[in-house]
C-alpha positions in Angstrom: 30.9 -28.6 14.0 28.5 -31.4 14.9 25.6 -29.0 15.2 26.4 -27.7 11.7 26.5 -31.2 10.2 23.1 -32.0 11.8 21.6 -28.8 10.3 23.0 -29.6 6.9 21.6 -33.1 7.1 18.1 -31.8 7.7 18.2 -29.5 4.7 16.8 -30.8 1.4 19.8 -29.5 -0.5 22.1 -31.9 1.2 19.8 -34.9 1.6 21.6 -38.2 0.9 25.1 -36.7 0.9 27.8 -38.8 2.6 28.8 -37.8 6.1 32.5 -37.2 5.1 31.3 -34.7 2.5 29.1 -32.8 5.0 31.8 -32.9 7.7 34.2 -31.3 5.2 31.6 -28.7 4.2 30.8 -27.9 7.8 34.4 -26.8 8.4 33.8 -23.9 6.1 30.4 -22.9 7.5 29.6 -20.6 10.4 26.9 -20.5 13.0 25.5 -16.9 13.2 22.9 -15.6 15.6 20.6 -12.7 14.9 18.3 -10.9 17.4 14.7 -10.0 16.6 14.4 -7.4 13.8 18.1 -7.6 13.1 19.1 -7.4 9.4 20.9 -10.4 7.9 21.7 -8.7 4.6 20.4 -5.9 2.4 19.3 -5.8 -1.2 22.4 -5.2 -3.4 24.9 -6.7 -0.9 27.3 -9.2 -2.4 25.9 -12.7 -2.1 28.8 -14.6 -0.6 26.7 -17.1 1.4 23.3 -18.7 1.6 21.7 -19.6 4.9 20.0 -22.6 6.6 17.8 -21.8 9.6 18.6 -24.0 12.6 16.1 -22.1 14.8 13.9 -19.1 14.4 12.2 -17.3 11.5 13.4 -15.1 8.7 11.6 -12.8 6.3 12.7 -11.6 2.9 11.2 -8.2 1.9 11.5 -5.2 -0.2 10.9 -1.5 0.7 9.3 0.9 -1.7 10.4 4.5 -2.2 7.6 5.6 0.1 9.0 3.3 2.8 6.3 0.6 2.6 7.5 -2.9 3.3 6.4 -5.8 1.1 7.1 -9.3 2.4 8.4 -11.6 -0.3 8.5 -14.8 1.7 9.0 -16.2 5.2 11.3 -19.1 6.1 11.2 -21.3 9.2 13.4 -23.9 10.9 15.1 -26.4 8.5 14.6 -24.2 5.5 17.3 -22.4 3.5 17.2 -19.1 1.6 19.3 -17.0 -0.7 20.6 -19.9 -2.7 19.4 -18.4 -6.0 21.4 -15.2 -5.3 24.5 -17.2 -4.4 24.4 -19.2 -7.7 23.4 -16.4 -10.0 25.9 -14.6 -12.2 25.1 -11.2 -10.6 26.1 -12.6 -7.2 23.9 -10.0 -5.4 21.1 -10.4 -2.9 17.9 -9.1 -4.7 15.9 -8.5 -1.5 16.5 -7.7 2.2 16.5 -10.4 4.9 15.7 -9.9 8.5 15.3 -12.1 11.6 11.6 -12.1 12.7 12.7 -13.3 16.1 16.0 -14.5 17.7 17.4 -16.8 15.1 20.3 -19.2 14.7 21.5 -19.6 11.1 24.2 -21.7 9.4 26.0 -19.6 6.8 27.1 -21.7 3.8 29.9 -20.0 1.7 29.4 -19.7 -2.0 33.1 -20.4 -2.7 32.9 -23.7 -0.9 29.8 -24.9 -2.7 31.3 -24.0 -6.1 34.5 -25.7 -5.3 32.7 -28.9 -4.3 30.6 -28.8 -7.5 33.7 -28.4 -9.6 35.6 -31.2 -7.8 32.9 -33.8 -7.2 30.4 -34.7 -9.9 28.3 -36.7 -7.4 28.0 -33.6 -5.3 26.9 -31.6 -8.3 24.3 -34.2 -9.4 22.9 -34.4 -5.9 22.5 -30.7 -5.8 20.7 -30.7 -9.1 18.4 -33.4 -8.0 17.4 -31.7 -4.7 17.0 -28.4 -6.4 14.6 -30.1 -8.9 12.7 -31.7 -6.0 12.4 -28.3 -4.3 11.1 -26.7 -7.4 8.3 -29.3 -7.5 7.6 -28.6 -3.8 7.3 -24.9 -4.5 4.9 -25.5 -7.3 2.8 -27.7 -4.9 2.9 -24.8 -2.4 1.5 -22.4 -5.0 -1.2 -24.9 -5.9 -2.2 -25.3 -2.3 -2.4 -21.5 -1.8 -4.8 -21.2 -4.7 -6.9 -24.3 -4.1 -7.1 -24.6 -0.3 -9.2 -22.7 2.2 -7.5 -20.4 4.7 -7.9 -23.0 7.6 -6.5 -25.7 5.4 -3.5 -23.6 4.4 -2.8 -22.9 8.1 -3.2 -26.6 9.0 -0.8 -27.7 6.3 1.7 -25.0 7.4 1.5 -26.2 11.0 2.1 -29.8 10.0 5.1 -28.7 8.0 6.8 -27.0 11.0 5.5 -28.9 14.0 7.9 -30.9 16.2 7.3 -33.5 19.0 6.5 -32.3 22.5 8.6 -33.7 25.4 7.4 -37.1 26.7 4.3 -37.0 28.8 2.2 -34.8 26.5 0.2 -37.7 25.0 2.0 -37.6 21.7 0.8 -34.1 20.9 2.8 -32.0 18.4 3.6 -28.4 18.8 4.5 -25.6 16.3 6.3 -22.6 17.7 5.4 -19.6 15.7 6.6 -16.0 15.6 4.8 -13.5 17.9 3.7 -11.5 14.9 1.2 -13.8 13.2 0.9 -11.4 10.2 4.3 -12.7 9.1 2.8 -16.2 8.7 -0.4 -14.8 7.1 1.8 -13.1 4.5 3.5 -16.4 3.6 0.1 -18.1 3.3 -1.5 -15.3 1.3 -4.1 -14.7 4.1 -5.2 -11.3 5.4 -3.8 -10.8 8.9 -7.2 -9.9 10.3 -8.6 -13.3 9.1 -5.7 -15.4 10.4 -7.0 -15.8 13.9 -10.5 -16.6 12.7 -9.2 -19.2 10.3 -7.0 -20.7 13.0 -9.9 -21.0 15.4 -11.8 -23.1 12.9 -9.1 -25.8 13.3 -10.2 -26.5 16.9 -12.6 -29.2 15.6 -9.7 -30.8 13.9 -7.5 -31.2 17.0 -5.7 -27.9 17.1 -5.5 -25.5 20.0 -3.5 -22.4 20.9 -1.2 -22.5 24.0 0.3 -19.0 24.4 2.9 -18.7 21.5 2.6 -22.4 20.6 0.0 -24.1 18.5 -0.7 -27.6 19.8 -1.8 -30.3 17.4 -3.6 -32.9 19.5 -4.9 -35.0 16.6 -2.5 -35.0 13.7 -4.5 -37.6 11.7 -7.6 -35.5 11.8 -5.7 -32.4 10.8 -3.9 -34.3 7.9 -7.2 -35.6 6.6 -8.8 -32.1 6.8 -5.8 -30.5 4.9 -5.3 -33.4 2.5 -1.7 -33.3 3.7 1.0 -35.9 3.1 4.5 -35.8 4.5 5.7 -37.3 1.2 4.8 -34.0 -0.5 7.5 -32.0 1.4 11.3 -32.2 1.1 13.0 -34.3 3.7 14.2 -32.2 6.7 
């Protein structure tokens, strides 16, 4: 249960909520694991839960009649998805969801959230506030995609998902990305064939590739290049 509480605390939807509220909520949540390429839900399924990613990556996608896949969005650690489907009157998932790699998710039941909203006005107001903040963040993301160069988009994305290396690595930060970089390229609206070239241009700004990890040796230089601020993203 403690792992679930920690995951909830890192998600913007539950920022600032009292520990007793989160502990009570965690009793109704479940930790679910999905292997690489395993479906989480299908379009048209009943939306009984939304999900918070504790570890791994998840893509939302649609499939055309001809069988072609279109990626709608990609979510990483700390992010949540399918909230809109859970809160909508139709109560159906409008897209498919699949784990891009082995992923650990926290499933948050729709019934529990609705009950808390009905019973606790502070809970409801907090949810409204964080949803509003997230909307602003999504608008900022859209602006960044349209105004930043491909290397800047990648740099800002890495800063969003990086985490501290173990001690002894000179304070460097590392972002662990999915094996299939085209997944990230789709999220950033970059052609897959240009992703590696754009990433290589970040070397002069303190970024290098270490197998599946992207190591940020100079975060200040990268933040300056990307015009990035941690104040512009939801608290994790």
